[in-house]
C-alpha positions as CSV (number, residue, x, y, z in Angstrom):
1,Q,0.0,0.0,0.0
2,D,2.8,2.4,0.8
3,A,4.4,1.6,-2.6
4,K,1.2,2.4,-4.4
5,K,0.9,5.7,-2.5
6,A,4.6,6.6,-3.3
7,R,4.0,5.8,-6.9
8,K,0.9,7.9,-7.2
9,E,2.4,10.9,-5.4
10,G,3.8,12.5,-8.5
11,R,0.5,12.2,-10.5
12,L,-1.9,15.0,-11.1
13,V,-4.7,12.7,-12.1
14,G,-4.1,9.8,-9.9
15,N,-7.5,8.4,-9.1
16,G,-8.5,7.3,-12.6
17,L,-11.5,9.6,-12.9
18,P,-11.8,11.9,-15.9
19,R,-10.8,15.5,-15.5
20,L,-11.4,18.7,-17.3
21,L,-7.8,19.5,-18.1
22,T,-8.6,23.2,-18.9
23,S,-10.4,24.0,-15.6
24,D,-8.9,26.6,-13.3
25,E,-8.6,24.1,-10.5
26,F,-6.6,21.6,-12.5
27,Y,-4.5,24.3,-14.0
28,Q,-3.6,25.5,-10.5
29,R,-2.7,21.9,-9.5
30,V,-0.4,21.7,-12.5
31,V,1.3,25.0,-11.6
32,D,1.6,23.9,-7.9
33,H,3.0,20.6,-9.0
34,E,5.6,22.2,-11.2
35,R,6.6,24.7,-8.5
36,V,7.0,21.8,-6.0
37,A,9.1,19.8,-8.5
38,V,11.5,22.8,-9.0
39,Q,11.7,23.3,-5.2
40,D,12.6,19.7,-4.8
41,K,15.2,19.8,-7.5
42,V,16.8,22.9,-5.9
43,A,16.7,21.3,-2.4
44,N,18.3,18.1,-3.7
45,E,21.1,20.1,-5.4
46,N,21.7,22.0,-2.2
47,R,21.9,18.8,-0.2
48,R,24.3,17.4,-2.7
49,K,26.6,20.4,-2.5
50,Q,26.5,20.4,1.3
51,K,27.4,16.7,1.3
52,E,30.4,17.4,-1.0
53,Q,31.5,20.2,1.3
54,R,31.1,18.0,4.4
55,S,33.0,15.2,2.8
56,A,35.9,17.5,1.9
57,L,36.0,18.9,5.4
58,L,35.9,15.4,6.9
59,A,38.8,14.2,4.6
60,E,40.9,17.3,5.7
61,W,40.0,16.6,9.4
62,K,41.1,12.9,9.0
63,E,44.5,14.0,7.7
64,V,45.0,16.4,10.6
65,E,43.8,13.7,13.1
66,E,46.2,11.2,11.6
67,A,49.1,13.6,11.9
68,R,48.1,14.3,15.5
69,K,48.1,10.6,16.3
70,Q,51.5,10.2,14.7
71,R,52.9,13.0,16.8
72,N,51.5,11.5,20.0
73,K,53.1,8.1,19.1
74,E,56.4,9.8,18.6
75,Q,56.1,11.7,21.9
76,K,55.2,8.5,23.7
77,A,58.1,6.6,22.2
78,A,60.5,9.4,23.1
79,Y,59.1,9.5,26.7
80,R,59.5,5.7,27.1
81,E,63.0,5.9,25.7
82,Q,63.9,8.6,28.2
83,L,62.2,6.7,31.0
84,A,64.2,3.6,30.1
85,L,67.5,5.6,30.2
86,W,66.6,7.0,33.6
């Protein structure tokens, strides 16, 4: 049932009944449908751009994090070496 509803969501004449395609009500539904489709397209494009930006920032952060971990390993190794000499 949910699949049927999802499939019919994009339809203007979804219930199978005949419509007067030139009526003001139907014309307004067409205009609204087109406006919503454009808004969805813009929203999807914005989400895609945000995801790309987030991915780039995450990759940069991972590099910095890996460098920090490497510095910590080196510091611990130097500390243990000094401790062994003491």
